[in-house]
C-alpha positions as CSV (number, residue, x, y, z in Angstrom):
1,M,-29.1,65.4,109.3
2,D,-32.8,66.2,110.0
3,P,-32.1,67.9,113.6
4,R,-35.7,66.3,114.8
5,I,-33.0,63.0,115.2
6,I,-30.8,64.6,117.1
7,L,-32.9,65.8,119.7
8,T,-35.6,62.5,119.8
9,K,-31.9,60.3,120.5
10,L,-30.6,63.6,123.0
11,I,-34.1,62.8,124.9
12,E,-34.3,58.9,124.7
13,R,-30.5,59.1,126.2
14,L,-31.1,61.8,129.1
15,E,-34.7,61.0,130.2
16,P,-33.4,57.9,132.4
17,I,-30.5,60.1,133.8
18,V,-32.7,63.2,134.8
19,G,-36.3,61.4,135.5
20,K,-38.9,63.7,135.8
21,V,-37.9,67.6,135.2
22,S,-40.0,71.1,135.0
23,K,-38.0,74.3,135.0
24,G,-39.0,74.6,139.1
25,D,-36.3,71.7,140.0
26,F,-33.7,74.3,139.2
27,G,-34.8,76.5,142.1
28,V,-34.0,75.8,145.8
29,W,-35.1,77.3,149.4
30,A,-32.0,77.7,151.4
31,D,-34.2,76.9,154.6
32,N,-35.1,73.4,153.8
33,P,-31.7,71.3,154.0
34,E,-32.9,68.8,152.3
35,E,-33.7,70.2,149.3
36,V,-30.3,72.4,149.7
37,K,-28.6,68.2,150.1
38,L,-29.8,67.7,146.6
39,Y,-29.5,71.0,144.9
40,R,-25.4,70.3,146.3
41,D,-25.4,66.6,145.0
42,R,-27.3,68.0,141.5
43,S,-24.9,70.6,141.1
44,L,-21.6,68.4,141.4
45,S,-23.5,65.1,139.5
46,G,-24.3,67.2,135.9
47,W,-27.3,66.6,136.8
48,Y,-28.9,70.5,135.9
49,S,-26.6,70.5,132.2
50,Y,-28.4,67.7,131.6
51,A,-32.1,68.4,132.3
52,R,-31.5,71.9,130.6
53,A,-30.5,70.0,127.3
54,L,-33.1,67.4,128.4
55,L,-35.7,71.0,128.8
56,D,-34.2,72.8,125.5
57,A,-34.8,69.8,123.3
58,R,-38.4,69.1,124.3
59,A,-39.3,72.6,123.8
60,A,-37.5,73.1,120.6
61,L,-39.5,69.4,119.4
62,Q,-42.8,70.7,120.8
63,S,-42.3,74.3,118.9
64,G,-42.2,72.9,115.7
65,D,-40.5,75.6,114.3
66,A,-37.6,74.3,112.0
67,A,-34.9,77.0,113.2
68,R,-35.4,76.8,117.0
69,M,-35.0,72.6,116.5
70,A,-31.8,73.2,114.5
71,E,-30.5,75.5,116.7
72,A,-31.4,72.9,120.4
73,A,-29.6,70.4,118.2
74,L,-26.0,72.2,117.9
75,I,-26.6,73.7,121.5
76,C,-28.2,71.0,123.4
77,P,-25.6,68.6,123.2
78,T,-22.8,71.2,124.5
79,F,-25.2,71.0,128.2
80,E,-24.8,67.1,127.8
81,A,-21.4,67.0,127.0
82,K,-20.9,69.7,130.1
83,G,-23.2,68.0,132.7
84,R,-20.9,64.2,131.6
85,Q,-17.9,66.1,132.6
86,E,-19.0,67.5,135.7
87,A,-20.1,63.9,136.3
88,A,-16.8,62.3,135.5
89,R,-15.2,65.1,137.4
90,H,-17.3,64.2,140.5
91,A,-16.3,60.9,140.4
92,E,-13.4,61.0,140.4
93,R,-12.9,64.1,143.4
94,V,-15.2,61.1,145.3
95,K,-12.6,57.8,144.4
96,R,-9.4,60.2,145.4
97,S,-12.0,61.6,148.6
98,D,-12.8,58.0,150.3
99,G,-8.8,56.7,149.3
100,G,-8.0,59.4,151.4
101,R,-10.2,58.8,154.1
102,V,-9.1,54.7,153.6
103,T,-5.9,55.3,154.4
104,A,-5.9,58.0,156.7
105,E,-8.0,55.0,158.7
106,K,-5.4,52.7,158.1
107,R,-2.7,55.1,159.5
108,K,-4.6,55.8,162.5
109,K,-4.5,52.0,163.2
110,E,-1.6,51.5,162.6
111,A,-0.6,54.7,164.9
112,A,-2.9,53.1,167.2
113,D,-1.3,49.7,167.0
114,D,2.2,51.4,167.7
115,W,1.0,53.3,170.9
116,A,-0.8,50.4,172.7
117,P,2.3,49.0,174.5
118,W,2.8,52.2,176.0
119,I,-0.6,54.1,176.8
120,A,-1.0,50.1,178.8
121,R,2.5,50.9,180.4
122,F,1.1,54.2,181.5
123,H,-2.4,52.9,182.7
124,E,-0.1,50.1,184.9
125,L,2.0,52.9,186.4
126,V,-0.8,54.5,187.5
127,R,-2.8,51.5,188.5
128,A,0.1,50.9,190.4
129,G,-0.3,54.3,192.3
130,M,2.0,56.5,190.5
131,K,0.7,60.2,189.5
132,A,0.0,60.4,186.0
133,R,2.8,63.5,185.3
134,A,5.7,61.2,186.9
135,A,4.1,58.0,184.8
136,R,4.1,60.2,181.7
137,S,7.8,61.2,182.2
138,E,8.4,57.4,183.1
139,V,7.1,56.2,180.2
140,T,8.6,59.0,177.6
141,R,11.5,57.7,178.8
142,E,11.5,55.1,177.8
143,M,10.0,55.4,174.9
144,V,13.5,57.2,174.1
145,T,15.7,54.8,175.3
146,V,13.8,52.0,173.2
147,G,14.0,54.9,169.8
148,F,10.3,55.7,169.6
149,T,9.2,58.0,167.2
150,H,5.8,58.7,166.4
151,K,4.7,62.0,167.6
152,S,0.8,61.1,168.1
153,V,-1.9,58.9,168.2
154,I,-4.0,60.6,165.4
């Protein structure tokens, strides 16, 4: 198969994903927080692998060298595949992390709801004039009597 066809199709697939790219997009200044964040996001999402494939494919086509185009037709799809793998891995990590946050928030709310009557009882005793230490002991005694087992609110 003609390598120009492979490279042209690869460029057509990657240009919408990568957008405008140059070799200067591969560097980052550590002093600039926005650049560091962009670099991290691009690294995790496979953007650099896609960009490398796109730049190499364009360079090979523009050179007109048959050997270079044949080599690029073999190598560039591997960079594209690596980018897809990195993007899938990142999407899975984000999904898992978001699920963990949702579960943590749900557990936190449930624990806060379980603790609410005990916290209210403590504040009631303190408002009635009991010292905080004594109120805490009293509430703790009541919790043990009832069988309340949660360790903390958070």
